[in-house]
C-alpha positions in Angstrom: 0.1 -0.1 0.5 1.5 3.5 -1.2 1.3 6.9 0.7 0.6 10.2 -0.7 4.2 10.8 -0.1 5.8 7.5 -1.5 3.5 8.7 -4.4 5.1 11.8 -4.5 1.9 13.9 -4.1 2.2 16.9 -1.6 -1.4 16.4 0.3 -2.7 18.2 3.1 -4.4 15.8 5.3 -7.5 17.5 7.0 -8.5 15.7 10.6 -11.7 16.6 12.5 -11.5 17.6 16.2 -10.2 14.0 18.2 -12.5 13.2 21.0 -10.7 13.2 23.6 -9.8 17.0 23.5 -9.5 19.8 25.4 -10.5 23.2 25.2 -10.8 25.1 21.5 -10.1 23.9 18.5 -8.5 25.5 15.6 -11.2 26.6 12.4 -10.7 24.4 9.4 -9.8 26.3 6.5 -12.1 28.0 3.7 -13.7 26.4 2.3 -13.8 23.1 3.8 -15.8 21.3 5.0 -18.6 22.9 2.1 -21.1 25.1 3.1 -24.3 23.3 3.4 -26.9 24.2 0.5 -29.5 26.2 1.5 -32.7 24.2 1.5 -36.1 25.9 1.5 -38.6 23.4 2.0 -42.3 23.9 1.2 -45.1 23.2 4.0 -46.5 19.7 4.3 -50.5 19.1 3.0 -51.9 18.1 5.8 -55.0 16.2 6.5 -57.0 16.9 9.7 -58.5 14.0 10.9 -61.2 14.4 13.4 -61.6 11.4 17.0 -64.2 12.6 17.4 -67.8 14.2 16.7 -67.2 18.4 17.0 -63.7 18.2 16.6 -63.1 21.2 14.5 -61.5 19.5 11.6 -63.6 21.9 9.2 -62.5 24.9 10.8 -58.9 24.2 11.3 -58.8 23.2 7.7 -60.4 26.7 6.6 -57.9 28.9 9.2 -54.4 26.9 8.6 -54.9 25.4 4.7 -55.4 21.2 4.2 -57.7 18.6 3.8 -60.6 17.7 6.4 -61.4 14.3 6.4 -64.0 14.7 8.9 -64.1 11.8 11.0 -62.6 9.7 7.9 -59.1 8.2 7.3 -57.5 10.3 4.2 -58.9 8.6 0.8 -56.0 7.8 -1.7 -55.9 11.6 -3.3 -55.8 13.4 0.4 -52.2 14.2 2.0 -50.5 11.4 4.0 -49.6 13.2 6.6 -52.1 13.7 9.3 -52.8 15.6 12.3 -55.3 14.4 14.7 -57.8 16.4 16.5 -60.0 16.5 19.2 -61.1 18.7 22.3 -59.9 19.3 25.0 -62.9 17.8 26.6 -62.8 14.6 28.6 -64.2 12.6 25.9 -62.3 14.0 23.2 -58.9 13.1 25.1 -59.7 9.5 25.2 -61.0 9.3 21.8 -57.5 10.9 21.2 -55.8 8.3 23.5 -57.3 5.6 21.4 -57.0 6.7 18.3 -53.4 7.3 19.4 -53.3 3.7 20.0 -54.6 2.3 17.1 -51.6 4.2 15.4 -49.1 3.0 17.4 -50.8 -0.8 17.0 -50.7 0.0 13.1 -54.5 -0.6 13.3 -54.5 2.4 10.5 -54.4 2.3 6.8 -50.7 2.0 5.7 -49.1 4.5 4.0 -50.7 7.4 6.8 -47.7 9.6 8.6 -48.7 10.6 11.8 -47.6 14.6 12.4 -49.3 15.9 15.6 -52.5 15.7 17.9 -54.3 19.0 17.4 -56.5 19.6 20.7 -59.0 22.7 20.0 -60.0 24.7 23.5 -63.7 23.4 24.4 -64.3 26.1 26.1 -62.9 30.1 27.1 -60.5 29.2 30.4 -57.4 27.3 32.2 -58.2 23.9 31.6 -59.5 21.7 34.9 -55.8 20.1 36.5 -56.9 16.4 35.9 -57.5 17.5 32.1 -54.1 19.2 31.6 -52.5 15.9 33.2 -54.2 14.1 30.6 -53.1 16.0 27.9 -49.4 16.4 29.3 -50.0 11.8 28.8 -50.5 12.9 25.3 -47.5 15.1 24.9 -45.0 12.1 26.0 -46.2 9.8 23.0 -46.5 12.8 20.5 -46.3 16.6 19.3 -49.1 18.5 20.7 -50.7 21.8 19.1 -53.1 23.8 21.4 -55.4 25.6 19.6 -57.4 28.5 21.7 -61.3 29.3 22.5 -61.7 31.6 20.0 -64.8 33.3 20.1 -65.2 34.6 16.3 -65.7 30.9 15.3 -67.7 29.8 17.5 -70.1 32.1 15.2 -68.5 31.1 11.8 -65.8 33.6 11.0 -63.0 32.5 10.2 -62.3 35.4 8.2 -59.0 36.4 10.9 -55.5 35.1 11.1 -54.7 32.2 13.0 -55.1 32.4 17.1 -51.8 34.1 18.9 -50.0 31.5 20.6 -50.2 28.8 17.4 -47.4 29.8 15.4 -46.1 26.8 15.2 -48.9 24.8 14.3 -48.9 27.9 11.4 -45.4 27.1 10.3 -46.4 23.3 10.3 -49.2 24.0 7.9 -47.7 26.9 6.1 -50.8 29.0 6.7 -48.8 32.3 7.7 -49.4 34.2 4.6 -52.8 32.7 3.9 -56.1 34.8 3.6 -59.0 33.5 4.5 
């Protein structure tokens, strides 16, 4: 086996920092390693799937964009990325937990990608402690986006911007520049 020196090639071997070194490591020479390409990702399209009646899939699909599946699984032409939707009352949280268990046991149609759970406030104000604890249990399994109570939505006015506190959901769905 020939070394670079034996081949008459003068090359500077680049070595990474050794894991057992302490302290600052010299910065690499410019151009090495190459700068990562700047990727501009477009938001995924999602299917909002309600885990119980009245969860709010139609409202969320209108405000945030995406496909409203109601209580059905996405069809073959629908986005395969699923956002499960439930209200924050006891029966809504129970339904969300049951549906998460279906995903865990692979009891859902093949090819679905569960992205998160969207919990829509069932009333204005703070949640009672038992409900907040159930939400923590769901959060320990998957990402949860909370949508606060919006009085205008109750009256059918979906024309405003997404509510404050839902910026992560807005980024996920690409609703930032959407006009209603």
